[in-house]
N, C-alpha and C positions, 0 to 999 in steps of 0.2 A: 138928457139922453146924449151923451157925448162919446161913448165908446162902442165901436162896432163889434157885433157878435159873429160876423161873417166867417172869420178864420177859426172860430171856436166851436163850430158845429159842421158836420159833414154834408148837410143839405146846402150850406153856403147861401142861405137866404139873406136878404138885406134887412137884418134886424139890428137894433142897438140896445144897450143896457145903460143904466145910470152909472154903474161902476163895475169893472171886471178886476178881480184880484186873484192872482195865482198864489196858492199857499204851498209851502214845502215842509211844514211841521204841524203837529197837532195843536201846539200852543198858538200858532198863528191862525189856524182855522178857528179855534175856539174864540180867540180875541176878536177876529173880524166878524164872525157870525154874531157874537153877543153885541158888538157895536151896532151892526145893522138891525138886529132885533130890537135893541133899545130905542132906535130911531124909527121903529115901526115900518121898516122897509121890507118889501118882499125879498126873499133870499132863494137862490137856486144853486144847488151843488152840481157841478158839471165835471165829467171826466174828459173824454175826447169829443163829447157832443155827437156821438155816432148813433144815438137812438132818440133824438129829440127833433121836434118840428116847432119852430117859433112862428106863432100866428100874428104876433104884434111885437112892438118894441117892449122890452122888459123894464118895468118901473123901478126895479130894485138893484140888488147887488148879486153878481154872479161870482161864485167862488170855485175856482178851477183847481182840481186835485193834482198836485205835483209831488205827492209823497212817494219817495223812492227807496228801494232796497229789497234784496232777496236773501233770506237766511236759509241754510240747508243743514239738516242733521239726518242721521239714519240709524236704524237698528238692523237686526238680522233680516227682517221681513219687509220693511217699508222705508221709503224716503219721506221726510217731513219738510215742507217748505213753509216759511212765513214770508208772505209777499205784501209789500206796502201797496196801498190802494191806488196810487198814481202810476204804477208800472204798466206799460203797454201790454195788453193781453197776448198779442201775437209774438212779441219779443220774449215774453215769458215762456211760451210754448217752445220757441227756438232755444232758449236757455236750457230748458229741461232736456231737450234732445242732445244738445252739445255736452251735457253732463251725464249722458247715458241713462236718462230717466224717461221711461215711457208712461203713457196714460193720458196725455193731453193732446196727442197728435190729431185726433179727429176734430178738435176744436181750433185748428189752425185758421188763421186769417179772419177770425171774428174780430170786428173792430171794437175799440173801446179799451178801458183800463180794467185792471184786476178788481178794483173796488166796485165796479158796476156789475161784474159777473154774477154775484149771488142775487141781485135784485131781480133780474130777469130769469135766473137759473138758465143761463145761456146754454144752447145746445146745437149740435149739428152731427150728421152722419151717425146717428144712433147713440150718441154720448151726450149727457147733460152735465153741467157743472157739479151738481150734487154728488155725482159718482166719485169725484176727487176731493170733495170738501171734508175737512176735518173740523174747522171752526171758522167763525167770522168775528173779527174784532170790531166792536161798535163804540162810538163816542157819543154820549149824551151831551148835546150841545148846550143844554140849559144848566146842567149840574157840573159838567166837566168830567163826569165819571166815565171810565173806560171799562167795558166788560166783554166777555166772550160768549157767543152762542154756539153750541155744538150743532152738528148737522140736523139732528131731529128737531131742535128748537127753531131752525130756520124755516120749517114747514114748506119745503120745496114741492112744487108741482110743475106742470108744463107752463113755462114762462111765468112762473108764479113763486112767491115767497112771502115770508112775514114782513119783509122790507117794503112791500107795497101796501102794508096795512098798519099794524101797531107801531112799527119802527119807521114809518114814512116821514113823519114830521119831527123836526128838531133832533134827528139822529143822523150820524154819518158813519159809513163803513170806512175804517182807516187801514185795515189790513185783512188778508185772508190766510187761513191755514189750509194747506193741501196735504193729503196722505196718499201716496202713490205706491202701489205694491211692486216689490222687486220681482215677484212671479208674474210678469206682465202677460196679459191676455189681449189679443187683438179684437177689436169690434169691427166686423166686416159685413154687417147686414144691410147696408144702405148703398144704393147706386153701384158705381163701378168698383167699389171696394170689395164687392162680392166675388170679383174675379181673382182676387189674391188667394194664395194657398196659406191657410192659417198656420201650417206647420213651419213655413219658411219666411213668411213676411216679417219685415222689421218696422219699428215705429217710424223710422225715417222714410221708408217707402210709402207708408200710409200718409204721412205728413205731406210728402211731395205730390201725391195723387189728389189729396184734398185741396191743396193750394192750386194745382193745375185746373181742377174743376171749378173752383170758386172764381179764379181769375178769368176763366172763359165765360162765365155767366154774369159776374157782378161788375158793374162799371166802376172805374177809379173815381172816387169822389172829387179829385182835382180836375177831372174832365167833365163829368156830369155829377153835380151834387146829389147825394142820396143818403138814406139811412139804412142801407142793406135791406133785409126782408121787412116790408112795410106791414104785412098782415101775419097774424098767427095762423098756423094750420088748425082748422076747426076739428074738434073732437065731438062726434055725434053718437047717439044711441044706436045700438045694433038694429033695432026695429026700424029706425029711420034710414039706416044704411041699405038694408035689403032691397027696397024698391030701386034705389040708385044703382046698385050692382046689376039688377035686372035690365035697367034702362041703358046703363053704360058698362058693359062687361069688362072693358079695359081699364076701368077707373083704378088708379093706384090707391092702396089703402093699407093701413097698419093697425091690426087689432091690438087693443090695450088690455092690460091685466084685469081691469074691472069689467071687461066685456064690451066696452065702447070701441069706436073705430076712429082713428085719426086719418084725415084726408089732406093731401098736399094742396094748400091754397093756390100755389102757382099753377098747378094743373087745372084747377077749376076756372081760374082767370083766363088761362090760355084757351080753354074750350069755348069761352065767350068771345074769342078772337079779338082780344083787347091789346095784344102786343103792338106798341107804337101809337096807341090811342092817346090823344093829347087834349088837354083843356088848359087854355092860357099858355103859360110857359112850362107846365108840368106834364109829364108823359109816362106811360107804362113802358118800361125798358123792353127793347126789341128782343133781347136774348134771355131774359128771365122776368116772367110776368109778375113775380112776387115783389119786384123792385119798382118803386116810383122814383122818377128822376127829375131834377131841376134842369130841364133841357134848354130853356131860353129865358133866363132872368125871371124864373117863377117867383110868385109870392106865396105866402102861407095859405092864402085863400084859394089859389090855383090848386095846390096840393090837396086841400080839403075837398074841393069840388070834384077832383079826379077820384079821390078815395071813395067819396059818396057814390059816384057813378059806377065804380068797379063793384062796390058792395051790392048796389041795386041790381046790376046785371047777373051777378053770381046768385043772388037770392031768387031772381026771376027764373033763372034756368034750372037751378038745382034745389031750391028751397032750403039752402044752407046759408047760415050767417057766418061771414068772416069778419073778424074784428082787428083793428089796428094793433100792432105790436109796439109801434113808435109812441113815445110820450109827446103829447101836445102841450105846449107852453104858451099861456096867454100873458097879458100885461102884468098880472099879479101872481102868476104861479101856474101850476099844472091844471089842465082842464080834462073833462071826461071825453076821451077820444071816440068812444063808442057812440055816445049821445050826439056828438057833433057830426059824425059821418053817417048816422042812421038814415 
């Protein structure tokens, strides 16, 4: 254990790895992965570490995605981008706007790299990654074969995709394909975006508003380590929602196409008056209850204990389960975050 992981993940916890390798080509990724696999070492693929919580030192090899490059082509109706997996997501959003391409502006300031976006089906302000997805390029790390999955094959759901299931082990996302309509339509149904006039608003204005709101709520990881939204917004059955609406008429809620209802986890946590609540060095952020922060040299155990208590209080008050969105990494690989914090 001789290489520190602290700068490689946004929680900045004091964890180490046996070896950290930054790869900048598919050939290098394949070679290093197969070398570690043959040595029977645990392997972790990392982008910018913005959605991981290290609970222990990692016994194996961490491979950090530095694949770079953006290719652009267009036809009469669409812009098509092929983006290498190691490109910074927010910088990609800025790149599209600088080239007069709208469609990603609601997803501004989401931390991480392009290759991580399909795994979580990242989303914000009424837009999810799948809306822009054309294909995902995947590398089979055992065979060396590269193949493309179209949007339907990715089986996207809320913070969900096929990359959390059948393509989770020994596969790597090396690039994404985006398809963005030239007939741009704004998405203004969340928060302060609703105040814009859909006839006159520009992608740049939406981008700037999203950035302003996120910066006001979310702590800079260099100041307080964090992984952004720690919990997923729960989606519950309509029958379970009705009594909640009676008890809490002001509860924000978002009806889903299948009749279920999505609730903002941040609001539920806030109603439990947990902003600023602290266990060990980990705390609930004072400006956004959905964010858990490394306030004072927190350990992975501190964050787990805090997440457990937040879940317990939300369950006790509302009868609703909130589950971690962040991936928990143990000494030998990913762990079941729901089971650990239940």
